[in-house]
C-alpha positions as CSV (number, residue, x, y, z in Angstrom):
1,M,82.1,183.9,101.9
2,S,81.9,180.2,102.7
3,S,84.1,178.7,105.4
4,V,85.3,175.3,104.4
5,E,87.4,173.1,106.6
6,T,89.5,171.9,103.7
7,F,92.7,172.9,102.0
8,P,92.6,175.1,100.1
9,Y,90.2,177.5,101.9
10,I,87.3,178.3,99.6
11,W,86.1,181.9,99.2
12,A,83.0,181.8,96.9
13,N,81.3,184.7,95.2
14,D,77.5,184.4,95.4
15,A,76.8,187.4,93.2
16,P,77.1,187.6,89.4
17,A,80.8,187.8,88.3
18,E,81.8,191.4,87.8
19,P,85.3,192.3,86.4
20,D,86.2,194.5,89.4
21,A,84.6,192.4,92.2
22,L,87.7,190.5,93.2
23,P,90.1,193.5,92.9
24,A,87.7,195.4,95.1
25,L,87.6,192.5,97.6
26,F,91.4,192.5,97.6
27,R,91.5,196.3,98.4
28,E,88.9,196.1,101.1
29,Q,89.6,192.8,102.8
30,H,93.3,192.2,102.2
31,L,94.0,192.0,106.0
32,E,91.4,189.3,106.5
33,I,92.7,187.5,103.4
34,K,96.3,187.6,104.7
35,K,95.1,186.3,108.1
36,I,93.5,183.3,106.4
37,L,96.6,182.7,104.3
38,L,98.8,182.6,107.5
39,D,96.6,179.8,108.8
40,T,95.8,177.8,105.6
41,G,98.5,178.8,103.1
42,A,96.0,178.7,100.2
43,I,92.7,180.3,99.2
44,L,90.7,179.4,96.1
45,F,88.4,182.2,95.0
46,K,85.5,180.8,93.0
47,S,83.0,182.5,90.6
48,F,84.8,185.8,90.3
49,G,85.4,185.4,86.6
50,I,89.2,185.9,86.6
51,D,89.9,184.4,83.2
52,S,92.3,186.7,81.3
53,P,95.7,188.4,81.7
54,A,94.1,191.8,82.0
55,K,91.8,190.6,84.8
56,L,94.6,189.0,86.7
57,Q,96.8,192.1,86.3
58,R,94.0,194.2,87.9
59,C,93.9,191.7,90.8
60,I,97.6,191.9,91.6
61,E,97.5,195.7,91.3
62,A,94.7,195.7,94.0
63,F,96.6,193.5,96.4
64,P,99.4,195.0,98.6
65,G,102.8,194.0,97.5
66,N,105.4,194.5,94.7
67,P,105.0,192.7,91.4
68,V,107.8,190.1,90.7
69,N,109.1,189.3,87.3
70,Y,110.6,185.9,86.3
71,V,114.0,186.9,85.2
72,G,116.5,184.2,86.2
73,G,113.8,181.5,86.6
74,N,114.2,178.0,85.4
75,S,110.7,177.2,84.0
76,P,109.8,178.1,80.5
77,R,107.0,180.7,80.5
78,T,105.9,183.8,78.5
79,N,105.1,187.3,79.8
80,L,101.6,188.1,78.6
81,E,100.7,191.4,80.1
82,G,102.2,193.6,82.8
83,K,103.5,191.0,85.4
84,V,101.3,188.2,84.2
85,Y,102.9,185.1,82.7
86,T,101.9,181.7,81.5
87,S,102.2,179.4,84.5
88,T,104.5,177.1,82.6
89,E,105.2,175.9,79.1
90,Q,106.4,172.4,80.2
91,A,105.0,169.7,77.9
92,A,101.5,168.5,78.6
93,H,102.8,164.9,79.4
94,A,105.2,166.2,82.1
95,H,104.5,166.0,85.8
96,I,105.7,169.1,87.6
97,S,106.6,168.1,91.1
98,L,105.8,170.1,94.2
99,H,107.9,173.2,94.8
100,N,107.9,176.6,96.3
101,E,108.4,179.2,93.6
102,L,111.9,180.4,93.1
103,S,113.1,178.8,96.4
104,Y,116.5,178.4,94.6
105,A,116.8,182.1,94.3
106,H,118.2,184.9,96.5
107,T,114.7,186.4,96.8
108,W,111.4,184.8,96.1
109,P,107.7,185.9,95.8
110,R,105.6,185.9,99.0
111,Y,102.3,185.5,97.2
112,I,101.4,183.6,94.0
113,F,98.2,184.2,92.0
114,F,97.1,181.5,89.6
115,C,93.9,181.9,87.5
116,C,92.2,179.6,85.0
117,E,91.7,180.9,81.5
118,K,90.9,177.5,80.1
119,P,90.9,174.2,82.0
120,A,92.3,171.0,80.5
121,E,90.1,168.6,78.8
122,E,91.5,165.8,80.9
123,G,93.9,165.9,83.9
124,G,95.9,169.0,84.4
125,F,95.2,169.2,88.2
126,T,97.2,171.8,90.1
127,I,98.6,170.1,93.2
128,I,99.4,171.8,96.4
129,A,100.8,170.8,99.8
130,D,101.5,172.4,103.1
131,S,105.2,172.9,103.4
132,R,105.0,172.7,107.2
133,R,103.5,169.2,107.0
134,I,106.1,168.1,104.5
135,L,108.8,169.1,106.9
136,S,107.2,167.4,109.9
137,D,106.7,164.2,108.0
138,L,110.3,163.8,106.9
139,P,112.6,161.6,108.9
140,A,114.8,163.6,111.3
141,S,117.9,162.3,109.5
142,V,116.7,163.9,106.2
143,S,115.5,167.2,107.6
144,G,118.6,167.4,109.8
145,S,121.0,166.9,106.9
146,F,119.2,169.5,104.7
147,R,118.9,172.0,107.6
148,G,122.6,171.7,108.4
149,K,124.1,171.5,104.9
150,G,121.7,173.5,102.7
151,V,121.3,173.0,99.0
152,S,123.5,174.0,96.0
153,Y,121.5,174.4,92.7
154,I,123.6,174.2,89.5
155,R,122.4,175.2,86.1
156,N,124.3,175.0,82.8
157,L,122.7,177.4,80.2
158,H,123.6,177.2,76.6
159,G,124.0,180.2,74.3
160,G,121.3,179.4,71.8
161,A,121.6,175.7,70.9
162,G,121.7,172.8,73.3
163,A,119.7,170.9,76.0
164,G,117.7,172.9,78.5
165,P,117.2,176.7,78.6
166,S,119.5,179.3,77.1
167,W,121.0,182.1,79.2
168,Q,119.4,184.6,76.8
169,G,115.9,183.2,77.5
170,T,116.5,182.8,81.2
171,F,117.7,186.4,81.8
172,E,115.6,188.0,79.0
173,T,118.7,189.7,77.5
174,E,121.3,189.3,74.8
175,Q,124.0,191.2,76.8
176,P,126.3,189.2,79.1
177,E,127.0,192.2,81.2
178,N,123.3,192.4,82.1
179,V,123.5,188.7,83.2
180,E,126.6,189.4,85.3
181,H,125.0,192.4,87.0
182,F,121.9,190.3,87.9
183,C,124.0,187.5,89.3
184,R,126.1,189.8,91.5
185,E,122.9,191.5,92.8
186,N,121.3,188.1,93.5
187,D,124.1,186.1,95.1
188,I,124.6,183.8,92.1
189,R,128.1,182.5,91.3
190,F,128.6,182.5,87.5
191,E,131.2,181.1,85.1
192,W,131.3,181.6,81.4
193,K,132.6,179.0,79.1
194,D,133.8,180.4,75.8
195,R,131.4,183.3,76.3
196,K,128.7,181.0,75.0
197,K,127.7,178.7,77.9
198,L,127.0,179.8,81.4
199,R,127.2,177.9,84.7
200,L,125.2,179.2,87.6
201,T,125.6,178.0,91.2
202,E,123.2,179.1,93.9
203,N,123.8,178.0,97.5
204,R,120.6,178.3,99.6
205,A,119.0,177.2,102.8
206,A,116.7,174.2,102.6
207,V,114.6,174.9,105.7
208,I,113.5,178.4,106.5
209,R,111.2,180.2,109.0
210,H,108.1,182.0,108.0
211,P,108.8,185.8,108.6
212,E,105.4,186.3,110.4
213,T,104.6,183.1,112.2
214,G,108.2,181.9,112.9
215,E,107.2,178.4,111.8
216,E,109.8,176.2,110.1
217,V,109.0,175.1,106.6
218,W,110.5,172.8,104.0
219,F,111.6,175.3,101.3
220,N,113.7,174.0,98.5
221,Q,113.6,172.2,95.1
222,A,116.2,169.6,95.7
223,D,114.1,166.7,94.4
224,Q,113.0,168.7,91.4
225,F,116.5,169.8,90.3
226,H,117.9,166.3,90.7
227,P,117.9,164.1,87.6
228,S,116.1,161.3,89.4
229,T,112.9,163.4,89.1
230,N,112.7,162.1,85.5
231,E,111.4,158.8,84.3
232,P,113.8,155.9,85.1
233,E,114.9,155.5,81.5
234,V,115.6,159.2,81.2
235,Y,117.4,159.3,84.5
236,E,119.6,156.4,83.5
237,A,120.4,158.0,80.1
238,L,121.4,161.3,81.8
239,M,123.6,159.6,84.3
240,E,125.4,157.6,81.6
241,L,125.8,160.7,79.4
242,Y,127.2,162.8,82.2
243,E,129.0,160.0,84.0
244,D,132.2,161.9,84.2
245,D,130.6,165.0,85.9
246,P,126.9,165.1,86.7
247,K,127.3,168.8,87.5
248,E,127.5,169.4,83.7
249,M,123.8,168.5,83.3
250,P,121.5,171.4,82.3
251,Q,120.4,171.4,86.0
252,Y,121.7,169.5,89.0
253,V,121.6,169.7,92.8
254,C,123.9,168.7,95.7
255,F,124.5,169.8,99.3
256,N,126.3,173.1,99.8
257,D,129.5,171.3,100.7
258,G,129.5,169.6,97.2
259,S,128.5,166.2,98.4
260,D,125.8,164.2,96.6
261,I,122.3,163.9,98.0
262,P,121.5,160.2,98.6
263,L,118.7,158.9,96.3
264,E,117.1,157.4,99.4
265,M,116.7,160.9,100.9
266,L,115.2,162.2,97.6
267,D,112.7,159.3,97.7
268,Q,111.7,160.1,101.2
269,I,111.2,163.8,100.3
270,R,108.9,162.8,97.4
271,A,107.0,160.4,99.7
272,A,106.4,163.2,102.3
273,G,105.2,165.5,99.5
274,D,102.9,162.8,98.0
275,K,101.4,162.1,101.5
276,N,100.4,165.8,101.8
277,T,99.3,166.5,98.2
278,V,95.9,167.9,97.5
279,Y,94.5,167.8,93.9
280,F,91.9,170.1,92.6
281,T,90.2,170.6,89.3
282,W,90.2,174.0,87.7
283,E,87.1,175.8,86.5
284,K,87.3,178.7,84.1
285,G,87.6,182.0,86.2
286,D,89.0,180.4,89.3
287,L,91.8,182.2,91.1
288,L,94.1,180.4,93.5
289,L,96.2,182.5,95.9
290,L,99.1,180.9,97.7
291,D,101.5,182.0,100.5
292,N,104.6,180.8,98.6
293,I,106.4,180.0,101.8
294,L,103.7,177.9,103.4
295,T,102.4,176.1,100.3
296,A,104.2,174.2,97.6
297,H,102.5,173.6,94.2
298,G,102.9,171.5,91.1
299,R,100.9,170.1,88.1
300,T,99.8,166.8,86.8
301,P,99.9,165.8,83.1
302,Y,96.9,166.6,80.9
303,K,95.3,166.2,77.5
304,G,94.0,168.9,75.2
305,S,94.7,172.6,75.6
306,R,95.1,174.2,79.0
307,S,95.8,177.8,80.0
308,I,96.6,178.7,83.6
309,L,98.1,182.2,84.2
310,V,100.3,183.3,87.0
311,A,101.5,186.5,88.7
312,M,103.6,187.0,91.8
313,L,104.0,189.6,94.5
314,S,106.8,190.1,97.0
């Protein structure tokens, strides 16, 4: 193990990569690993050769926790094996902004495991940031507004044709009653339109406390759900198209009281994230373990093929 005073913490394997080396490490030293995570929020395991869905699946089976699926999530991804998914299927040219996974949901994963099956030919950095630092760098007027009002996430899902995700793909079912059951179980307000389109509304906290350390963290995806996250020309086109009611967009966000979030606040949130962003380049076989409450993550655009896998534990 090499102790590095950087973020993420680096845990390097000096021995030849064996398929079961990292799962064994997780079983034997998970308490030490969790202790480091509470401090740093992120550990990069290098030279363990975790470069396939099967190898990642063995890792999460060895780490204490319950595997989490992605039913109800808003990012396109494919289940590959067990509880292992593609990290995202957003277009290569897209920048994925910093976010804590499923922070818009009723429950979220505690730990996220990313591994590199194939690094990008160019770009494709995974970006991470300490959510505690993001909160501390926000103006008090911004953090106070979000702390007091919370965030309302709105998604409009089509029934098979339209902009954005479908409800069938989002919930991995063709049965509306399965969707309704999931929504009731997960504190999601739902509204059907002609039994084809579905609106979801999720009112959540924007600032939470870590269950073990008690630290306050910035924990929401307001800037990512807002249309201003897009390129200026796309944002302007969306605002013109949905001028009568922006809440009809495929996804939208406002405060819990229904009031709009000022663009200036969203810019300040992005600036705090940018200030604390750390970029790193993947190497085949790397595994990145995040405390999802303490650490936000994202992705830069890339060229060529790229394959990063993900699995989550509660």
